[in-house]
LUMBADREN-206350 format. One record per residue (C-alpha): x, y, z; residue in three letters. Coordinates in nm, 2 decimals. Layout:
BEGIN
+--------+--------+--------+------+
|     px |     py |     pz | resn |
+--------+--------+--------+------+
|      X |      Y |      Z |  ALA |
...
+--------+--------+--------+------+
***
This chain:
BEGIN
+--------+--------+--------+------+
|     px |     py |     pz | resn |
+--------+--------+--------+------+
|   2.66 | -10.03 |   4.59 |  MET |
|   2.32 | -10.16 |   4.69 |  ALA |
|   2.13 |  -9.90 |   4.49 |  ASN |
|   2.32 |  -9.99 |   4.18 |  HIS |
|   2.20 | -10.35 |   4.17 |  GLN |
|   1.93 | -10.47 |   3.93 |  PRO |
|   1.58 | -10.48 |   4.08 |  LYS |
|   1.27 | -10.68 |   3.97 |  THR |
|   0.91 | -10.58 |   4.03 |  ILE |
|   0.59 | -10.75 |   3.92 |  THR |
|   0.28 | -10.57 |   3.80 |  PHE |
|  -0.05 | -10.76 |   3.80 |  ASP |
|  -0.30 | -10.63 |   3.54 |  GLN |
|  -0.60 | -10.79 |   3.70 |  GLY |
|  -0.56 | -11.16 |   3.60 |  GLN |
|  -0.32 | -11.40 |   3.76 |  ALA |
|  -0.15 | -11.49 |   3.43 |  ASP |
|  -0.10 | -11.13 |   3.32 |  ASN |
|   0.15 | -11.03 |   3.58 |  GLY |
|   0.49 | -10.95 |   3.42 |  HIS |
|   0.82 | -10.87 |   3.58 |  GLN |
|   1.01 | -10.55 |   3.49 |  ILE |
|   1.38 | -10.55 |   3.56 |  ASN |
|   1.54 | -10.21 |   3.64 |  TYR |
|   1.83 | -10.04 |   3.80 |  ILE |
|   1.87 |  -9.72 |   4.00 |  ARG |
|   2.18 |  -9.49 |   4.05 |  GLN |
|   2.24 |  -9.17 |   4.23 |  GLY |
|   2.04 |  -8.93 |   4.44 |  GLU |
|   1.84 |  -8.62 |   4.35 |  GLY |
|   1.57 |  -8.53 |   4.10 |  PRO |
|   1.45 |  -8.83 |   3.91 |  PRO |
|   1.54 |  -8.91 |   3.55 |  VAL |
|   1.40 |  -9.22 |   3.37 |  ILE |
|   1.58 |  -9.37 |   3.08 |  LEU |
|   1.40 |  -9.58 |   2.82 |  ILE |
|   1.59 |  -9.78 |   2.56 |  HIS |
|   1.50 |  -9.86 |   2.20 |  GLY |
|   1.38 | -10.18 |   2.03 |  ILE |
|   1.60 | -10.49 |   2.07 |  ALA |
|   1.81 | -10.31 |   2.33 |  ALA |
|   1.82 | -10.31 |   2.71 |  SER |
|   1.90 | -10.09 |   3.01 |  LEU |
|   2.27 | -10.16 |   2.94 |  SER |
|   2.23 |  -9.89 |   2.67 |  ASP |
|   2.27 |  -9.63 |   2.95 |  TRP |
|   2.60 |  -9.75 |   3.09 |  GLU |
|   2.77 |  -9.42 |   3.00 |  PHE |
|   2.48 |  -9.17 |   3.07 |  LEU |
|   2.37 |  -9.31 |   3.41 |  MET |
|   2.71 |  -9.25 |   3.59 |  PRO |
|   2.72 |  -8.89 |   3.44 |  ALA |
|   2.37 |  -8.82 |   3.57 |  LEU |
|   2.46 |  -8.96 |   3.91 |  SER |
|   2.77 |  -8.74 |   3.93 |  ALA |
|   2.56 |  -8.43 |   3.83 |  ALA |
|   2.32 |  -8.49 |   4.12 |  GLY |
|   2.03 |  -8.69 |   3.97 |  TYR |
|   1.87 |  -9.02 |   4.06 |  ALA |
|   1.84 |  -9.22 |   3.74 |  SER |
|   1.62 |  -9.52 |   3.67 |  TYR |
|   1.66 |  -9.75 |   3.37 |  ALA |
|   1.43 | -10.04 |   3.29 |  LEU |
|   1.43 | -10.33 |   3.05 |  ASP |
|   1.10 | -10.29 |   2.85 |  LEU |
|   0.86 | -10.58 |   2.83 |  LEU |
|   1.01 | -10.85 |   2.60 |  GLY |
|   1.37 | -10.71 |   2.64 |  HIS |
|   1.67 | -10.77 |   2.86 |  GLY |
|   1.58 | -10.94 |   3.19 |  ASP |
|   1.22 | -10.84 |   3.19 |  SER |
|   0.94 | -11.08 |   3.12 |  SER |
|   0.90 | -11.21 |   2.76 |  LYS |
|   0.54 | -11.32 |   2.72 |  PRO |
|   0.45 | -11.54 |   2.42 |  ASP |
|   0.12 | -11.38 |   2.30 |  ARG |
|   0.14 | -11.13 |   2.01 |  ASP |
|  -0.09 | -10.88 |   2.19 |  GLU |
|   0.19 | -10.80 |   2.44 |  HIS |
|   0.40 | -10.67 |   2.15 |  TYR |
|   0.17 | -10.38 |   2.07 |  HIS |
|   0.29 | -10.03 |   2.16 |  PHE |
|  -0.01 |  -9.98 |   2.39 |  ARG |
|   0.09 | -10.28 |   2.60 |  SER |
|   0.45 | -10.16 |   2.63 |  LEU |
|   0.32 |  -9.81 |   2.72 |  PHE |
|   0.09 |  -9.95 |   2.99 |  HIS |
|   0.37 | -10.15 |   3.15 |  HIS |
|   0.60 |  -9.85 |   3.14 |  LEU |
|   0.34 |  -9.62 |   3.30 |  SER |
|   0.26 |  -9.88 |   3.57 |  ASP |
|   0.63 |  -9.91 |   3.65 |  TRP |
|   0.68 |  -9.54 |   3.68 |  ILE |
|   0.38 |  -9.51 |   3.91 |  ALA |
|   0.51 |  -9.80 |   4.11 |  GLY |
|   0.84 |  -9.61 |   4.18 |  LEU |
|   0.64 |  -9.36 |   4.39 |  GLN |
|   0.86 |  -9.08 |   4.30 |  LEU |
|   0.85 |  -8.76 |   4.50 |  GLN |
|   0.86 |  -8.53 |   4.20 |  ALA |
|   0.77 |  -8.57 |   3.83 |  PRO |
|   1.06 |  -8.72 |   3.64 |  PRO |
|   1.26 |  -8.62 |   3.33 |  VAL |
|   1.21 |  -8.88 |   3.06 |  LEU |
|   1.51 |  -8.98 |   2.83 |  ILE |
|   1.43 |  -9.21 |   2.54 |  GLY |
|   1.62 |  -9.35 |   2.24 |  HIS |
|   1.44 |  -9.46 |   1.92 |  SER |
|   1.13 |  -9.65 |   2.03 |  LEU |
|   1.20 |  -9.52 |   2.38 |  GLY |
|   1.17 |  -9.17 |   2.24 |  GLY |
|   0.83 |  -9.26 |   2.10 |  PHE |
|   0.72 |  -9.38 |   2.44 |  LEU |
|   0.84 |  -9.06 |   2.60 |  CYS |
|   0.65 |  -8.85 |   2.35 |  LEU |
|   0.33 |  -9.06 |   2.41 |  ASN |
|   0.38 |  -9.02 |   2.78 |  TYR |
|   0.41 |  -8.64 |   2.74 |  ALA |
|   0.08 |  -8.64 |   2.54 |  LEU |
|  -0.12 |  -8.86 |   2.78 |  GLU |
|   0.03 |  -8.75 |   3.11 |  ARG |
|   0.15 |  -8.39 |   3.06 |  PRO |
|   0.15 |  -8.30 |   3.43 |  MET |
|   0.35 |  -8.60 |   3.53 |  GLU |
|   0.69 |  -8.51 |   3.38 |  LEU |
|   0.94 |  -8.23 |   3.39 |  GLN |
|   1.11 |  -8.25 |   3.05 |  ALA |
|   1.21 |  -8.47 |   2.76 |  LEU |
|   1.54 |  -8.58 |   2.61 |  VAL |
|   1.49 |  -8.76 |   2.28 |  LEU |
|   1.78 |  -8.94 |   2.12 |  ILE |
|   1.72 |  -9.03 |   1.75 |  ASP |
|   1.35 |  -9.07 |   1.84 |  PRO |
|   1.10 |  -9.27 |   1.64 |  PHE |
|   0.77 |  -9.08 |   1.59 |  TYR |
|   0.65 |  -9.17 |   1.24 |  SER |
|   0.69 |  -9.47 |   1.01 |  LYS |
|   0.79 |  -9.22 |   0.75 |  GLN |
|   1.12 |  -9.20 |   0.92 |  GLN |
|   1.21 |  -9.57 |   0.84 |  LEU |
|   1.46 |  -9.66 |   0.58 |  SER |
|   1.32 |  -9.85 |   0.28 |  LEU |
|   1.46 | -10.19 |   0.41 |  VAL |
|   1.30 | -10.13 |   0.75 |  LEU |
|   0.97 | -10.03 |   0.59 |  ARG |
|   0.96 | -10.36 |   0.40 |  LEU |
|   1.04 | -10.55 |   0.72 |  LEU |
|   0.78 | -10.36 |   0.91 |  ASN |
|   0.51 | -10.48 |   0.67 |  ARG |
|   0.61 | -10.84 |   0.73 |  ARG |
|   0.69 | -10.87 |   1.11 |  PRO |
|   0.65 | -11.25 |   1.10 |  ALA |
|   0.95 | -11.26 |   0.86 |  PHE |
|   1.15 | -11.04 |   1.10 |  GLY |
|   1.05 | -11.25 |   1.39 |  GLU |
|   1.17 | -11.57 |   1.22 |  ARG |
|   1.50 | -11.40 |   1.11 |  ALA |
|   1.57 | -11.28 |   1.46 |  LEU |
|   1.49 | -11.62 |   1.61 |  ARG |
|   1.73 | -11.80 |   1.37 |  LEU |
|   2.02 | -11.54 |   1.34 |  ALA |
|   2.33 | -11.65 |   1.53 |  PRO |
|   2.51 | -11.40 |   1.75 |  LEU |
|   2.81 | -11.37 |   1.51 |  TRP |
|   2.58 | -11.27 |   1.23 |  PHE |
|   2.42 | -11.00 |   1.43 |  ILE |
|   2.76 | -10.86 |   1.52 |  GLN |
|   2.85 | -10.86 |   1.15 |  THR |
|   2.55 | -10.68 |   1.03 |  ILE |
|   2.60 | -10.41 |   1.29 |  MET |
|   2.83 | -10.26 |   1.02 |  GLY |
|   2.50 | -10.13 |   0.87 |  TRP |
|   2.54 |  -9.84 |   1.11 |  ASP |
|   2.87 |  -9.67 |   1.03 |  MET |
|   2.89 |  -9.56 |   1.40 |  GLN |
|   2.96 |  -9.92 |   1.50 |  ALA |
|   3.32 |  -9.85 |   1.41 |  ALA |
|   3.33 |  -9.62 |   1.71 |  HIS |
|   3.20 |  -9.87 |   1.96 |  PHE |
|   3.43 | -10.06 |   2.19 |  SER |
|   3.43 | -10.44 |   2.15 |  ASN |
|   3.24 | -10.48 |   2.47 |  ARG |
|   2.97 | -10.24 |   2.35 |  THR |
|   2.94 | -10.42 |   2.02 |  ARG |
|   2.91 | -10.75 |   2.21 |  GLN |
|   2.64 | -10.61 |   2.44 |  GLN |
|   2.43 | -10.48 |   2.16 |  ILE |
|   2.44 | -10.81 |   1.98 |  ALA |
|   2.36 | -11.00 |   2.30 |  GLU |
|   2.06 | -10.77 |   2.36 |  ASP |
|   1.93 | -10.85 |   2.02 |  TYR |
|   1.95 | -11.23 |   2.08 |  LYS |
|   1.80 | -11.23 |   2.43 |  ARG |
|   1.50 | -11.01 |   2.33 |  ALA |
|   1.18 | -11.19 |   2.24 |  SER |
|   1.17 | -11.24 |   1.86 |  PRO |
|   0.82 | -11.10 |   1.88 |  LYS |
|   0.95 | -10.75 |   1.93 |  ILE |
|   0.95 | -10.73 |   1.55 |  THR |
|   0.57 | -10.67 |   1.57 |  HIS |
|   0.60 | -10.36 |   1.78 |  ILE |
|   0.69 | -10.10 |   1.52 |  ALA |
|   0.39 | -10.19 |   1.30 |  LYS |
|   0.15 | -10.10 |   1.59 |  SER |
|   0.30 |  -9.75 |   1.65 |  VAL |
|   0.07 |  -9.47 |   1.54 |  PRO |
|   0.20 |  -9.16 |   1.36 |  ASP |
|   0.25 |  -8.87 |   1.60 |  LEU |
|   0.30 |  -8.60 |   1.34 |  ASN |
|  -0.04 |  -8.44 |   1.39 |  ASN |
|  -0.01 |  -8.44 |   1.77 |  ARG |
|   0.34 |  -8.31 |   1.82 |  LEU |
|   0.22 |  -7.95 |   1.87 |  GLU |
|   0.03 |  -8.07 |   2.18 |  ARG |
|   0.36 |  -8.16 |   2.36 |  VAL |
|   0.40 |  -7.88 |   2.62 |  ARG |
|   0.72 |  -8.01 |   2.79 |  SER |
|   1.06 |  -7.86 |   2.72 |  PRO |
|   1.25 |  -8.10 |   2.51 |  ALA |
|   1.61 |  -8.16 |   2.38 |  LEU |
|   1.64 |  -8.36 |   2.06 |  VAL |
|   1.98 |  -8.52 |   1.98 |  ILE |
|   2.05 |  -8.72 |   1.67 |  TRP |
|   2.33 |  -8.86 |   1.46 |  GLY |
|   2.36 |  -8.70 |   1.12 |  ASN |
|   2.43 |  -9.04 |   0.96 |  ARG |
|   2.15 |  -9.24 |   1.12 |  ASP |
|   2.07 |  -9.52 |   0.88 |  ARG |
|   1.78 |  -9.65 |   1.08 |  THR |
|   1.57 |  -9.33 |   1.09 |  LEU |
|   1.62 |  -9.06 |   0.83 |  HIS |
|   1.82 |  -8.78 |   0.98 |  PRO |
|   1.62 |  -8.51 |   0.80 |  ALA |
|   1.32 |  -8.60 |   1.01 |  THR |
|   1.47 |  -8.48 |   1.34 |  PHE |
|   1.49 |  -8.11 |   1.26 |  PRO |
|   1.13 |  -8.14 |   1.16 |  THR |
|   1.05 |  -8.28 |   1.50 |  LEU |
|   1.23 |  -7.99 |   1.67 |  VAL |
|   1.02 |  -7.74 |   1.46 |  GLU |
|   0.69 |  -7.90 |   1.55 |  ARG |
|   0.75 |  -7.94 |   1.92 |  LEU |
|   0.66 |  -7.61 |   2.08 |  PRO |
|   0.94 |  -7.59 |   2.34 |  HIS |
|   1.23 |  -7.79 |   2.18 |  ALA |
|   1.59 |  -7.74 |   2.10 |  GLN |
|   1.79 |  -7.97 |   1.87 |  GLY |
|   2.15 |  -8.09 |   1.83 |  HIS |
|   2.29 |  -8.29 |   1.54 |  SER |
|   2.60 |  -8.49 |   1.61 |  ILE |
|   2.85 |  -8.51 |   1.32 |  GLU |
|   2.98 |  -8.85 |   1.19 |  ASP |
|   2.74 |  -9.03 |   1.41 |  CYS |
|   2.47 |  -9.30 |   1.35 |  GLY |
|   2.16 |  -9.42 |   1.53 |  HIS |
|   2.31 |  -9.46 |   1.88 |  GLN |
|   2.51 |  -9.14 |   1.97 |  PRO |
|   2.47 |  -9.22 |   2.34 |  HIS |
|   2.70 |  -9.52 |   2.28 |  LEU |
|   2.91 |  -9.40 |   1.99 |  GLY |
|   2.99 |  -9.05 |   2.13 |  LYS |
|   2.89 |  -9.07 |   2.50 |  PRO |
|   3.10 |  -8.78 |   2.63 |  ALA |
|   2.93 |  -8.53 |   2.40 |  LEU |
|   2.58 |  -8.67 |   2.46 |  VAL |
|   2.64 |  -8.67 |   2.84 |  ASN |
|   2.74 |  -8.30 |   2.83 |  ARG |
|   2.44 |  -8.20 |   2.61 |  LEU |
|   2.20 |  -8.38 |   2.85 |  VAL |
|   2.35 |  -8.24 |   3.17 |  ILE |
|   2.36 |  -7.89 |   3.03 |  ASP |
|   2.00 |  -7.91 |   2.92 |  PHE |
|   1.88 |  -8.03 |   3.26 |  LEU |
|   2.08 |  -7.76 |   3.43 |  ALA |
|   1.92 |  -7.50 |   3.20 |  GLY |
|   1.58 |  -7.62 |   3.31 |  GLN |
|   1.68 |  -7.58 |   3.67 |  ALA |
|   1.60 |  -7.95 |   3.73 |  ILE |
+--------+--------+--------+------+
***
């Protein structure tokens, strides 16, 4: 049980007041797999996939990104730029001192961070699994585009919204009907315990469209065909532009297939990793 417990490590970026704690958990033994959640989520997103990876012979690591879950939540706006999140993620991975390059699995914003890692550190990973990944602001729904232009409004709304209201508006994603009550509660709690300043992150994310062909890692892209956060039509385009990618659309599924239809997602991920001889 010891290696299932949350762990906290601190990175110091050179100044005493810039060290920030990153909370993470580890499960299993074997080749390393790193799981990266999306915006306003936490490492609890991987409650179904991590045990499946462990049973299949992998060591999985999941973190709370900066500003999320039980990791540090700094107050200054500059910490909620994608580059700051990426640096903290990269430092954390380096601090794990893994014996082999990992597989990276990312959902939504986590998918963007995985793609950016593959572009900047191509020799430091084995493969990618991208679940409803964010790679361009063109993917955003009209409502989210408007909110993205006014992150201060989103910050205030997230700060003031009560937990019951967040649970209610989860109906925006039709897949929420497939979630257990416990999963719905966890998603809502993750929204409320995240820093409201996370609403500034998406505005800072660059468009990766013109760089996708430079991603050399083998990749699996999984998406829900009824995603209402990111347009589903953008995911086949991503598969086409990545040189070594395969894609799988999940029917009657929204933005979080790893929570709505975990058995299917687990099988797809494990089969893909086995096919890569990882």
